[in-house]
C-alpha positions as CSV (number, residue, x, y, z in Angstrom):
1,M,0.0,0.0,0.0
2,K,1.4,3.3,-1.1
3,I,0.0,6.3,0.7
4,H,0.5,10.1,0.0
5,I,-0.5,12.4,2.9
6,K,-0.4,16.0,1.2
7,N,-0.8,19.5,2.4
8,G,-0.2,18.8,5.8
9,R,1.6,20.6,8.7
10,L,4.1,17.8,9.7
11,V,5.3,18.2,13.4
12,D,7.9,15.5,14.6
13,P,9.8,16.4,17.8
14,V,12.8,14.1,17.2
15,H,13.5,15.7,14.1
16,Q,12.8,19.1,14.9
17,I,10.2,19.5,12.1
18,D,7.3,21.9,12.4
19,A,6.3,22.8,8.8
20,P,4.2,22.1,5.7
21,R,5.4,18.8,4.3
22,D,3.9,15.8,2.2
23,L,4.4,12.5,3.6
24,Y,5.0,9.3,1.6
25,I,4.4,5.8,2.7
26,V,5.0,2.7,1.0
27,A,4.7,-0.9,2.8
28,G,4.2,0.3,6.1
29,K,7.3,2.5,6.4
30,V,8.0,6.5,5.7
31,V,10.1,6.4,2.4
32,A,10.1,10.2,1.7
33,I,9.1,13.7,3.1
34,G,8.6,16.7,1.4
35,A,9.3,15.4,-2.3
36,A,8.0,12.2,-3.9
37,P,10.4,9.4,-4.2
38,E,11.3,8.6,-7.9
39,G,8.3,6.6,-9.7
40,F,6.0,6.7,-6.6
41,V,2.5,6.5,-7.5
42,A,-0.2,6.5,-4.6
43,N,-2.8,4.0,-4.1
44,R,-4.5,6.5,-1.5
45,V,-4.0,10.2,-1.2
46,I,-5.2,11.9,1.9
47,D,-5.5,15.6,2.0
48,A,-4.2,16.8,5.3
49,S,-5.2,20.4,4.7
50,G,-5.7,22.1,7.8
51,L,-4.5,19.1,9.8
52,V,-1.4,18.5,11.8
53,V,0.5,15.2,10.7
54,A,2.1,13.8,13.9
55,P,3.8,10.6,15.1
56,G,1.3,8.3,16.4
57,L,0.7,8.8,20.3
58,V,2.7,6.1,22.7
59,D,0.6,5.8,25.9
60,V,2.6,4.0,28.8
61,S,-0.3,3.1,31.0
62,A,-3.8,1.7,29.3
63,R,-5.7,-0.9,31.0
64,L,-7.5,-3.1,28.2
65,R,-9.2,-5.2,30.9
66,E,-8.5,-8.5,29.4
67,P,-8.2,-11.2,30.6
68,G,-10.9,-11.2,33.4
69,Y,-12.7,-7.9,33.3
70,E,-14.3,-8.3,30.0
71,H,-17.7,-6.6,31.9
72,K,-15.6,-3.4,32.3
73,A,-13.9,-3.3,28.7
74,T,-13.0,-5.7,25.7
75,L,-9.7,-5.7,23.8
76,E,-11.9,-4.9,20.9
77,S,-13.3,-1.6,22.4
78,E,-10.3,-0.4,23.9
79,M,-8.4,-0.7,20.9
80,C,-11.0,1.2,18.9
81,A,-10.8,3.9,21.6
82,A,-6.8,4.2,21.1
83,L,-7.1,4.5,17.6
84,A,-10.0,7.1,17.9
85,G,-7.5,9.0,20.1
86,G,-4.6,8.8,17.9
87,V,-2.7,6.1,20.2
88,T,-0.9,3.4,17.8
89,S,1.3,2.1,20.9
90,L,0.3,1.4,24.2
91,V,1.7,-0.3,27.3
92,C,-0.8,-2.4,29.2
93,P,-0.3,-3.0,32.9
94,P,-0.6,-6.5,34.5
95,D,-3.5,-6.2,37.0
96,T,-5.9,-8.4,35.0
97,D,-7.6,-11.5,36.2
98,P,-5.4,-13.4,36.7
99,P,-2.5,-11.1,36.6
100,L,0.1,-11.3,33.8
101,D,2.4,-13.3,35.7
102,E,2.8,-16.1,33.5
103,P,4.1,-16.5,29.8
104,G,1.0,-18.3,28.4
105,L,-1.1,-15.2,29.7
106,V,1.2,-12.7,28.0
107,E,1.5,-15.0,24.7
108,M,-2.3,-15.1,24.6
109,L,-2.9,-11.4,25.2
110,K,-0.3,-10.6,22.5
111,H,-1.8,-12.8,20.1
112,R,-5.2,-11.6,20.8
113,A,-3.9,-8.0,20.0
114,K,-2.0,-8.9,16.9
115,T,-5.2,-10.5,15.3
116,L,-7.0,-7.3,15.6
117,N,-4.4,-5.7,13.3
118,Q,-4.8,-2.2,15.3
119,S,-2.6,-0.5,17.7
120,H,0.8,-2.0,18.9
121,V,0.5,-3.6,22.6
122,Y,3.3,-3.9,25.1
123,P,2.3,-5.8,28.1
124,L,4.2,-5.5,31.5
125,G,4.5,-8.4,33.7
126,A,3.7,-9.1,37.1
127,L,6.7,-8.3,39.4
128,T,5.5,-10.6,42.0
129,V,3.3,-13.8,41.7
130,G,-0.2,-12.8,41.7
131,L,0.8,-9.1,42.4
132,K,0.9,-10.5,46.0
133,G,4.4,-8.9,46.8
134,E,5.8,-12.4,48.2
135,E,7.3,-14.2,45.4
136,L,9.1,-12.9,42.5
137,T,7.9,-14.2,39.0
138,E,9.9,-15.6,36.3
139,M,11.1,-12.6,34.4
140,A,13.2,-14.1,32.1
141,E,10.5,-16.2,30.6
142,L,7.9,-13.2,31.0
143,T,10.4,-11.2,28.7
144,E,10.6,-13.9,26.3
145,A,6.9,-14.0,26.1
146,G,6.7,-10.4,25.3
147,C,6.7,-8.5,28.4
148,I,8.7,-4.9,28.3
149,G,9.1,-4.5,32.0
150,F,7.7,-5.5,35.2
151,A,5.2,-3.6,37.6
152,Q,3.0,-4.0,40.7
153,C,0.5,-1.7,39.6
154,E,-1.9,-0.5,42.7
155,Q,-0.3,-3.5,45.0
156,P,2.9,-2.1,47.0
157,I,5.4,-4.6,48.3
158,I,5.3,-4.5,51.7
159,D,8.5,-6.4,52.6
160,T,11.1,-4.5,51.4
161,Q,13.4,-7.6,51.2
162,V,11.4,-8.8,48.2
163,L,11.6,-5.4,46.8
164,L,15.1,-5.2,47.2
165,R,15.7,-8.9,45.4
166,A,13.4,-7.9,42.5
167,L,15.7,-4.9,41.9
168,Q,18.9,-6.8,42.4
169,Y,17.3,-9.4,39.7
170,A,16.1,-6.6,37.3
171,H,19.6,-5.0,37.6
172,T,21.4,-8.2,36.6
173,F,19.6,-8.7,33.4
174,G,18.8,-5.0,32.6
175,Y,15.0,-5.0,33.2
176,L,12.9,-1.7,33.7
177,V,10.7,-2.1,36.8
178,W,7.8,0.1,37.2
179,L,6.6,1.1,40.6
180,R,4.0,3.5,41.9
181,P,5.3,5.0,44.9
182,Q,2.3,4.5,47.9
183,D,3.0,3.4,51.4
184,A,0.8,0.3,52.1
185,H,-0.3,1.6,55.5
186,L,-0.2,5.5,55.3
187,G,-3.0,5.8,52.6
188,Q,-4.8,2.7,53.9
189,G,-8.8,3.2,53.6
190,G,-8.2,6.6,51.9
191,V,-10.3,8.0,48.9
192,A,-9.3,11.4,48.5
193,H,-6.3,13.9,49.2
194,D,-5.7,14.5,52.8
195,G,-6.6,18.1,52.8
196,P,-9.3,20.9,53.7
197,V,-11.8,19.3,50.7
198,A,-11.7,15.9,52.1
199,T,-12.2,17.6,55.7
200,R,-15.1,19.3,54.7
201,L,-16.7,16.3,52.9
202,G,-15.7,14.1,55.6
203,L,-13.7,11.6,53.4
204,P,-11.1,9.6,54.5
205,G,-7.7,11.2,53.3
206,I,-4.5,9.7,51.5
207,P,-1.9,12.1,52.6
208,V,1.1,13.3,50.5
209,A,3.3,11.4,53.0
210,A,2.0,8.1,51.5
211,E,3.7,9.1,48.1
212,T,6.9,10.6,49.5
213,V,7.6,7.7,52.3
214,A,7.7,5.0,49.7
215,L,9.7,7.2,47.1
216,Y,12.4,7.6,49.8
217,T,12.5,3.8,50.2
218,I,12.4,3.0,46.4
219,L,15.1,5.6,45.8
220,E,17.3,4.4,48.5
221,L,17.0,0.8,47.0
222,V,17.7,2.1,43.6
223,R,20.9,3.7,45.1
224,A,21.9,0.3,46.8
225,T,21.2,-1.9,43.5
226,G,21.6,0.5,40.4
227,A,18.5,-1.0,39.0
228,R,16.3,1.3,36.6
229,V,12.9,2.1,38.0
230,H,10.3,3.9,36.3
231,L,8.0,5.8,39.0
232,C,4.2,5.7,38.1
233,R,1.7,8.2,38.3
234,L,3.5,10.7,40.9
235,S,0.9,13.5,41.9
236,S,2.5,15.6,44.7
237,A,4.7,18.6,44.6
238,A,6.8,16.9,47.3
239,G,7.0,13.7,45.4
240,L,8.4,15.4,42.4
241,Q,11.1,17.5,44.1
242,L,12.6,14.0,45.4
243,V,12.6,12.7,41.9
244,R,14.1,16.1,40.9
245,A,16.9,15.7,43.3
246,A,17.4,11.7,42.5
247,K,17.8,12.8,38.9
248,L,20.4,15.5,39.6
249,E,22.3,12.9,41.6
250,G,22.3,10.3,38.4
251,L,20.1,7.9,39.6
252,P,18.7,5.7,36.7
253,V,14.9,6.8,37.4
254,T,12.3,8.1,35.2
255,C,8.8,9.2,35.9
256,D,5.1,9.8,34.4
257,V,2.1,11.6,35.5
258,G,-1.5,10.8,34.6
259,V,-2.9,13.4,32.1
260,H,-6.1,13.9,34.5
261,H,-3.7,15.3,36.9
262,L,-2.4,18.0,34.6
263,H,-5.7,19.8,34.9
264,L,-7.9,18.8,37.7
265,T,-7.6,19.0,41.5
266,D,-9.5,17.9,44.7
267,I,-11.8,21.0,44.3
268,D,-13.2,19.1,41.4
269,I,-14.6,16.5,43.6
270,G,-17.3,19.1,44.1
271,Y,-20.5,17.3,45.8
272,F,-18.8,13.8,45.9
273,D,-18.8,13.3,42.2
274,P,-17.4,9.8,41.7
275,L,-16.4,10.5,38.2
276,C,-13.3,12.3,40.1
277,R,-12.6,9.3,42.1
278,L,-9.0,8.4,40.9
279,N,-5.9,6.6,42.1
280,P,-3.6,8.4,43.2
281,P,-6.2,11.0,44.1
282,L,-6.6,14.5,42.7
283,R,-4.4,16.6,44.9
284,S,-4.2,20.5,45.7
285,L,-4.0,23.4,43.3
286,R,-0.1,23.5,44.4
287,D,0.6,20.1,43.6
288,R,-1.4,20.5,40.3
289,D,0.9,23.4,39.4
290,A,4.1,21.5,40.5
291,I,3.1,18.8,38.1
292,R,2.7,21.1,35.1
293,A,5.8,23.0,35.9
294,A,7.5,19.6,36.2
295,V,6.1,18.4,32.7
296,A,7.5,21.5,31.3
297,D,10.9,21.3,32.8
298,G,11.7,17.7,32.1
299,T,11.3,16.5,35.5
300,V,8.4,14.5,34.2
301,D,9.5,12.3,31.4
302,V,6.1,11.1,30.2
303,V,2.4,12.0,30.6
304,C,0.1,9.1,29.9
305,S,-3.6,8.6,29.8
306,D,-4.0,6.1,32.9
307,H,-6.8,4.7,30.9
308,T,-8.9,2.9,33.3
309,P,-12.3,2.0,32.0
310,V,-15.0,1.0,34.9
311,D,-18.2,-0.5,34.6
312,D,-21.3,2.0,35.3
313,D,-22.4,0.0,38.1
314,E,-19.0,0.3,40.0
315,K,-18.7,3.8,39.4
316,H,-22.0,5.3,40.0
317,L,-21.8,4.7,43.8
318,P,-21.0,6.9,46.7
319,F,-17.9,8.5,46.2
320,G,-16.0,6.4,48.8
321,E,-17.3,3.1,47.4
322,A,-16.9,3.9,43.6
323,E,-14.2,2.3,42.0
324,P,-11.3,4.6,41.2
325,G,-10.1,5.2,37.3
326,A,-11.2,7.3,34.5
327,T,-11.1,6.7,30.8
328,G,-8.4,8.6,28.8
329,L,-7.2,7.0,25.4
330,E,-9.7,9.3,23.4
331,L,-8.7,12.4,25.6
332,L,-4.8,12.1,25.9
333,L,-4.2,14.1,22.5
334,S,-6.8,16.9,23.7
335,L,-5.8,17.5,27.1
336,M,-2.2,17.6,26.0
337,L,-3.1,20.5,23.7
338,K,-5.1,22.2,26.7
339,W,-1.8,21.8,29.0
340,A,0.2,23.4,25.9
341,A,-2.1,26.2,25.3
342,E,-2.5,27.2,28.9
343,T,1.2,26.9,29.7
344,G,2.6,28.4,26.7
345,A,4.3,25.3,25.4
346,S,4.8,24.6,22.1
347,L,2.7,21.9,20.1
348,S,6.0,20.0,19.4
349,D,6.6,19.9,23.2
350,A,3.3,18.9,24.0
351,L,3.4,16.0,21.3
352,A,7.1,15.0,22.3
353,R,5.7,14.0,25.9
354,V,3.3,11.6,24.4
355,T,5.2,10.2,21.3
356,S,9.1,10.3,21.2
357,R,9.5,10.3,25.0
358,P,7.5,7.3,26.0
359,A,9.0,5.6,22.9
360,Q,12.5,6.3,24.1
361,L,11.5,5.2,27.7
362,L,10.3,1.9,26.3
363,G,13.2,1.5,23.8
364,L,11.0,1.4,20.9
365,S,11.7,2.7,17.5
366,A,8.5,4.7,17.5
367,G,7.2,8.3,18.1
368,H,8.9,9.7,14.9
369,L,8.5,10.1,11.4
370,G,11.8,9.8,9.9
371,V,12.8,8.4,6.7
372,G,12.8,4.3,7.4
373,A,10.6,4.8,10.4
374,T,7.5,2.7,11.0
375,A,4.4,4.6,9.5
376,D,2.4,5.1,13.0
377,V,1.0,8.5,12.2
378,C,-2.0,10.6,14.0
379,L,-3.6,13.2,11.5
380,F,-5.6,15.7,13.8
381,D,-7.5,19.0,13.4
382,P,-5.9,21.4,16.1
383,A,-8.7,23.7,15.9
384,A,-11.8,21.5,15.9
385,R,-13.5,21.5,19.1
386,W,-15.7,18.5,20.7
387,R,-17.7,18.2,23.6
388,I,-16.9,15.0,25.5
389,E,-20.1,13.1,25.9
390,P,-19.7,9.6,27.3
391,S,-22.2,7.9,25.0
392,A,-19.9,8.9,22.0
393,L,-16.8,7.6,23.3
394,K,-15.4,4.4,21.9
395,S,-14.1,3.0,24.9
396,Q,-16.7,0.5,27.0
397,G,-15.9,2.6,30.2
398,H,-17.5,6.0,29.7
399,N,-16.1,7.4,33.1
400,T,-14.3,10.5,32.5
401,P,-14.3,13.6,35.3
402,F,-14.1,15.8,31.8
403,T,-18.0,15.0,30.7
404,G,-19.3,18.3,29.1
405,Y,-15.9,19.8,28.7
406,E,-15.2,21.2,25.4
407,L,-11.7,20.6,24.0
408,E,-9.8,21.3,21.2
409,G,-8.0,18.7,19.0
410,R,-9.7,16.1,17.0
411,V,-8.1,13.0,15.5
412,M,-9.0,12.7,11.8
413,F,-6.8,9.9,10.7
414,T,-5.0,7.1,12.4
415,L,-2.3,4.9,10.4
416,V,-0.7,2.0,12.2
417,S,2.2,0.3,10.2
418,G,1.0,2.4,6.9
419,H,-2.6,0.9,7.3
420,L,-5.4,3.1,7.6
421,A,-6.8,2.0,10.8
422,Y,-9.4,4.7,11.7
423,E,-11.0,7.7,9.8
424,A,-13.4,10.1,11.4
425,Q,-14.7,11.3,8.2
426,R,-14.2,11.2,4.5
427,R,-11.3,13.5,3.6
428,A,-9.5,11.5,1.3
429,Q,-9.6,11.6,-2.6
């Protein structure tokens, strides 16, 4: 298949391109930029007038809910949501049922994703058997099955001896360990940020110390082992300051934040809105501003959707009983554009945090559109405004705290390996 994308504004952070350029694709690869290669005759021409032509988004946390939670979402529904959001590569955490702690489960998921011929799926393996924090998984076998790293998701390892052994083993073989810093005891039973809002609403709080105490432990073990650790979903100014200091020290750590935390605070809980029940919780305005600044200055390496589809019956409950999580695959691009507009960041900077930087973190040859690159492409209209209506989302989980918001940036086409996988409306000839 030969595709010619013409009249678009090509934005590629890796190659520092932000200019009108045509893109030429043959057999799933970018073969030329600007001028057509000799003898090129397109099977399909896409007129990208008024559109931005960007690398496909790379999302480092998207729960696909298979196996085990098909009542919340299916692989088919969430892959459709990814394509509608311009996400061409995604990482799925191992907190399925059963958890991804055996090679057979990983191979089954990879096979299911491959047969759909949609976005690229990269599973994380469970760091411990059953995510119970007691016994290490067979990391080598899981890596051979297709895992790109190992995580505990929302299940902290209480026994630091186990965590130490895990990091020692991971360092020996060069594996990347993904940890969300949360103390197992300080935040126990909490449902909201421990501050004036939670006090006024009578909600049990999760203090910032639940994040920072866990961070101190993780960073000390990184010093002792030299293991590479990716810190997931940081939520506080104090936590980000610890990571900033660790990076200056030269520790091999990276970190991400969820895109919802770039915009919302605990004030948005309002009158017990369960759609704002997230994990980690929405924190104070000061924390939100610190997250925005840390994304801008590079302390935060990656912004992710933290896509967590939840069944309506489990979400539409009193705040403290509702399952935490929010859908995000279809909102990631628009919310990054909103961050850029409100902070003065460039479009290239905004895209880098959801394309080239996560690709670099994962060690993937993705997130750019250089000649020879896999043709994972997102074409979007940066000026198109759309209202977030849950019923219109392709994800089976309609749970989002941004319901009713009007955002800019609508994905019009998504190409995966040169295959036109999503088209919002007919603009081609």
